[in-house]
Every structure is written in C-alpha cells, then in structure tokens.
C-alpha positions in Angstrom: 108.3 113.9 72.6 111.3 116.6 71.9 109.4 117.3 68.0 107.9 120.2 68.9 106.4 120.7 65.5 105.1 117.0 64.9 101.8 116.0 64.9 100.6 112.3 64.5 97.3 110.8 64.1 97.2 107.5 65.8 94.0 105.4 64.7 92.7 102.8 67.3 90.5 100.3 66.4 87.3 99.9 69.1 88.4 96.2 69.2 92.1 96.9 70.3 90.7 99.9 72.4 89.3 97.2 74.8 93.1 95.3 75.4 94.3 96.9 79.1 97.4 98.5 77.7 95.9 100.0 75.1 93.1 101.3 78.2 96.5 102.8 80.1 97.6 104.4 77.3 95.2 106.9 76.9 96.8 108.8 79.8 100.3 109.2 78.1 99.0 112.8 77.0 99.5 113.7 80.8 103.5 112.8 80.1 103.4 115.3 77.1 105.3 118.6 77.9 103.3 121.3 74.7 106.5 123.5 75.2 109.0 121.1 74.4 107.1 118.4 72.6 104.7 117.5 69.5 101.6 115.9 69.9 99.4 113.0 69.5 96.1 113.3 68.0 94.0 110.1 69.3 91.4 108.8 66.2 88.9 106.2 68.0 87.4 104.0 64.8 84.4 102.8 66.3 82.7 100.5 63.9 80.9 98.2 66.7 82.7 94.8 65.8 85.4 92.6 66.4 86.3 89.2 65.1 82.8 87.8 65.9 81.2 90.2 68.6 80.4 93.5 69.3 82.5 95.6 70.9 82.2 97.4 74.3 82.2 101.5 71.9 80.5 99.5 70.0 77.1 99.1 72.6 78.4 102.4 74.1 76.5 106.1 72.8 77.8 109.3 72.5 76.4 110.9 75.6 78.6 107.7 77.6 81.8 107.5 75.0 82.0 112.0 75.6 82.1 110.6 79.2 84.7 108.0 79.7 86.7 110.3 77.6 86.0 113.4 79.2 87.3 111.7 82.5 90.4 110.7 80.6 91.3 114.7 80.1 89.9 114.9 76.6 87.7 117.1 74.3 86.0 115.0 72.4 84.7 115.4 68.6 81.9 112.7 67.2 82.0 112.0 63.6 79.4 110.0 62.4 77.1 111.4 59.8 77.6 109.2 56.8 75.6 111.7 54.1 78.4 113.8 55.0 81.3 112.2 56.3 84.5 114.0 54.4 83.0 117.1 55.0 82.3 116.4 59.1 85.8 114.6 59.5 88.0 117.6 57.6 86.4 119.5 60.0 87.0 117.8 63.0 90.7 117.6 62.0 90.7 121.3 61.8 89.4 121.7 65.1 91.5 119.7 66.3 94.6 121.2 65.0 93.3 124.6 66.3 93.1 123.2 69.4 96.6 121.6 69.7 98.2 124.7 68.6 96.1 126.6 71.1 97.8 124.4 73.7 101.2 124.6 72.7 100.9 128.5 72.0 100.4 129.0 75.4 103.1 126.7 77.2 105.7 128.2 74.7 104.9 132.0 75.5 105.1 131.3 79.5 101.5 130.8 80.0 101.1 127.3 79.7 97.5 125.6 80.7 97.1 124.1 83.7 95.7 120.0 82.7 94.7 121.0 79.4 92.1 119.1 77.4 93.6 118.0 74.0 91.7 117.1 71.2 90.3 114.2 70.4 88.1 112.8 67.4 85.6 109.2 67.4 84.9 108.0 64.3 82.0 106.1 63.8 81.4 104.1 60.8 79.5 100.7 60.3 81.4 97.7 59.9 82.9 97.4 56.3 81.4 100.6 55.4 81.0 100.9 51.3 81.7 96.9 51.2 79.2 94.3 49.9 75.9 94.6 52.1 74.6 91.5 52.0 75.7 88.1 50.9 73.8 85.0 51.0 71.0 86.9 52.3 73.4 87.4 55.4 74.4 90.9 56.5 78.1 92.0 55.9 78.2 96.1 56.1 77.7 96.7 59.8 78.1 93.2 61.0 81.2 91.0 62.2 81.3 89.1 58.7 82.6 92.5 57.3 85.9 91.5 59.3 89.5 90.5 57.4 88.1 88.6 53.9 84.6 89.3 53.3 84.2 87.8 49.7 86.4 84.4 50.5 86.2 83.0 47.0 85.8 85.2 44.0 87.4 83.4 41.7 85.6 80.6 42.1 82.1 82.1 43.0 80.5 84.0 40.5 78.0 86.3 43.2 81.0 86.7 45.2 83.2 88.0 41.9 80.0 90.1 40.9 80.2 91.7 44.5 83.8 92.3 44.6 83.8 94.2 41.2 80.7 96.2 42.0 82.8 97.1 45.8 86.3 97.9 43.7 84.8 99.8 40.9 83.0 102.0 43.5 85.8 104.0 44.5 85.9 104.9 40.8 89.5 104.7 40.6 89.1 106.5 37.0 88.8 109.8 38.4 92.4 109.7 40.5 94.5 107.4 38.3 95.2 108.3 34.1 94.8 105.1 31.9 98.5 104.5 32.7 98.1 104.2 36.3 99.4 107.9 36.8 97.4 110.4 39.3 95.5 112.3 37.7 97.1 116.3 37.3 94.5 117.7 39.5 94.8 115.2 42.1 98.8 115.6 42.3 98.5 119.4 41.9 96.2 119.5 45.3 96.4 117.0 47.5 100.1 115.4 47.2 102.3 118.2 49.4 104.6 119.2 46.6 107.4 119.3 49.3 108.3 115.7 49.5 109.6 115.7 53.1 105.7 116.3 53.9 103.9 113.2 52.2 103.0 110.6 53.8 105.7 108.0 54.6 108.6 110.4 53.9 108.7 112.3 56.8 112.7 112.5 57.8 111.6 111.9 61.8 110.9 108.1 60.7 114.1 107.4 58.6 116.8 109.9 58.1 117.2 110.9 62.2 120.1 109.4 64.3 121.3 111.3 67.2 124.0 109.9 69.0 124.9 110.2 72.5 127.3 112.3 74.3 128.3 110.5 77.2 130.0 111.6 79.8 133.9 110.2 81.4 132.5 107.4 83.3 135.6 107.7 85.5 134.5 110.3 87.4 131.9 107.8 88.6 134.9 105.1 89.6 135.2 103.8 92.9 139.1 103.2 95.0 139.2 99.6 95.0 138.5 98.6 98.7 135.5 101.4 99.0 132.3 100.2 99.1 129.4 101.5 96.7 126.3 100.6 95.2 126.8 99.6 91.6 122.9 101.0 90.8 123.5 104.0 92.8 126.5 105.0 90.6 124.6 103.7 87.0 122.1 106.4 88.5 124.6 109.1 88.7 125.6 108.2 85.1 122.2 108.6 83.5 122.1 112.0 85.7 125.1 112.7 83.7 123.8 111.8 80.4 121.0 113.8 81.0 123.0 116.8 81.7 125.1 116.6 78.6 122.1 115.4 75.9 118.9 117.3 77.3 116.4 116.8 74.6 117.5 113.1 72.7 117.8 111.1 75.6 114.7 110.2 78.0 114.1 107.2 80.4 111.2 105.4 80.9 110.3 103.6 84.5 107.3 101.5 85.7 107.8 103.3 89.2 111.1 101.8 90.3 113.7 104.1 89.9 114.1 104.6 94.2 113.5 100.9 94.8 116.3 100.1 92.3 118.6 102.9 93.7 118.5 104.8 90.2 117.2 107.8 91.5 119.9 109.2 90.9 118.4 109.9 87.4 115.9 112.8 88.9 118.3 115.1 90.2 118.5 116.7 86.7 115.1 118.6 86.0 113.2 115.5 87.9 110.2 113.3 85.9 107.9 114.7 83.4 104.5 113.9 84.4 102.2 117.2 83.7 99.1 116.6 85.9 101.8 117.0 88.9 102.2 120.2 90.2 105.7 119.4 91.2 106.6 118.1 87.8 104.9 120.1 85.5 107.2 122.2 83.0 110.6 121.6 84.2 111.9 119.4 80.9 112.2 116.1 83.0 113.7 113.7 81.3 112.0 110.5 83.4 108.3 109.2 83.0 107.6 106.7 85.3 104.1 105.2 84.8 103.3 101.8 86.7 102.4 100.2 83.1 105.4 98.4 81.4 103.4 97.8 78.2 102.7 101.9 78.3 106.6 102.1 78.8 107.9 99.9 75.8 105.2 101.5 73.8 107.1 105.6 74.5 110.6 103.9 74.1 110.1 102.3 70.6 108.2 105.2 69.3 111.3 107.9 70.6 114.2 105.1 69.4 112.3 104.6 66.1 112.4 108.6 65.9 116.8 108.5 66.3 116.9 109.2 69.9 118.6 107.2 72.7 115.9 105.6 75.6 116.4 104.0 78.8 114.1 101.3 80.3 115.4 100.4 83.9 113.4 97.1 85.1 114.3 93.3 86.3 113.0 89.8 85.6 109.7 90.1 87.8 108.4 92.9 85.9 110.3 92.7 82.2 108.7 89.3 81.5 104.9 91.2 81.2 106.2 93.0 78.0 108.8 89.9 76.6 107.0 89.6 73.3 106.7 92.9 72.5 110.5 93.4 73.3 111.1 90.5 70.8 108.9 91.8 68.3 110.5 95.1 68.3 114.0 93.6 68.1 112.9 91.3 65.5 111.6 94.2 63.8 114.8 96.0 64.2 117.1 93.4 62.7 114.7 93.2 59.4 114.7 96.7 58.6 118.3 97.1 58.2 117.9 94.9 55.3 115.2 96.9 53.6 116.2 100.1 51.2 113.9 103.0 51.7 
C-alpha cells in the first residue's frame, strides 16, 4: 500500500492456506487501489501434504482450485509441468506482471477497471520434490515424510549419508560457484542485478524508509473545562486531521468498529478504501475496515515494517484474538534493533 511501483510475490503453502486468517487474507487485494498502491502476486504452493496428512488443496483438482479462486476474484494460472517447470513458471510470472501492469495503467490513466481480476499462480510440485525418493522402503518424495527433516541421521547411518550426498550433488553447485565459493562470472553477470537496490534483501522499502508523522496541533480539538465531550469523538477528529497532513504515509485498520467506537470522524477525510464498494472506490481513503482482526494486524505489520505509520483501534474483547500476533511483532521489533544490517 502506498508503494505504487512495488510488486511483492507472496508464497503461501497449501497447509497454511487452510487456516482461517489465510482464507480471509485472499480478499486483501480488494483493499488495494491500483492508482496509488503496488500489488501482491500470491503463489499458492500446492505440494499436497502437511506434517502427517494430505492438505485440502492437495485433494482438489485443477478445476476445483480455479473455481475457488475465481470466486475470490482472481485470474488463476496453474504451473504443474515438472518436465518443463522453470520455463512454465517463468512464463506464468511474465503473464502475471503484464496483468498487474494492465490493471495499474488503467487506474493511473483515469480509466480504472471495475473489480479487476488480479493474477495469482498455483504451483503444483510433489512434497519434497528433488529430494530422496525412498528411505527404508517407504516413499519420501510426494509424501508427508518429506516434511521438515527427511534424513534424520546421516552422520550415523551410511544409507542416509549416501542419500544426502546424492541429494546435495543433484543441485550441481559447481555450475554456480567456483572452487573458492565465488559466483561464476556468467551467473553473476546475468542473474544478479547490477543495481544493489534491486537485489533480494536489499530493497530499500524493507530497511531504509521511515516517514515521520506530521502531527496536527491537538489544542485545536481541546474542550473548555466544564463542557461535555466524547473522548473517542475527539480522537476521531484528531485522526482525521492526521490523515489530512499525511495523505500517503498513515493508514487505519479496523475490524468494523470505527462507528461503534465513535471514531467515525476519521472517515471524513476521503472515507474508506474498499475498492469493491462503489461508494469508496478510487477515493484515496485511508481507512481499511475488514471484519478480521488477523488481516488487520497483518496489514498493519507490513505497513509499519516498511516505514509508515498504522493505527489499529479496537478493545479488550477483540484484541485478545490477535494477542499472540502482537506479542510476536513486539518481540521482533525489539530484537531487530540490535541487528546490524
């Protein structure tokens, strides 16, 4: 959001895709205004197994998966040709980028596509693809046994060491690295972007952006002693004024609680940002209201981790739903301050 030139590929495992928060998160693109924001390209990795059981998506055929995600509003491209996987995936990525640019260019030229169908990719590969096929007569590839550590004792079991050696050698590292562990010139020249800012892990959006909030004077909203006023109504007006002074670096997420908490003055500046609603489409709204605390917190976390400021008003009855997510984020924020990048 508010990074119009950024496209992020998000790989979702078919196990985690079974969770309730992820099921709701597929709707997130409906809060992306392509005129002002970038895009997310979801890639569902359907390898068929969780820790010890098949996944729901692993039991669905292509028609069923396409039907499901078409209902969500996506264009769905399935990549599954194992004999031609790299080329098929490359073609799918090129197609997806072209579709994203079509949607964005239309919106930015003043002729937005109503309810655009954003692209997504479904990548079908066997669980443990390219790893050991069997161990002790039992299948590993294409089976739940490939989860986590398929070879638990390679230092003490010769058969497992042999399988591990064959597995690692199958990647042909000598075609990528020189004997002194340097990337071969051909790889370095054509695969690694010469501009460091375009390399994975070096995008400035992830580490080198921090937009300070230009706060309005709260005294303008002060109430004379002896007068009656609602604290939350005054807070809503203050948030509205913050939006006015920071129209591209501050957003608010709420699980449908602004009006009930008397913070609805925040809606007076450009309203909500629900792109599937004709009343709030393409208005530059700063408010995202979706009745999923998990989705609100996830959006907030991504927005603040990239240097902007997010507001998440709620209260005790509902914040408990995402308590562990907030604690994890707080721990991460605390520890990352001691890491030198």
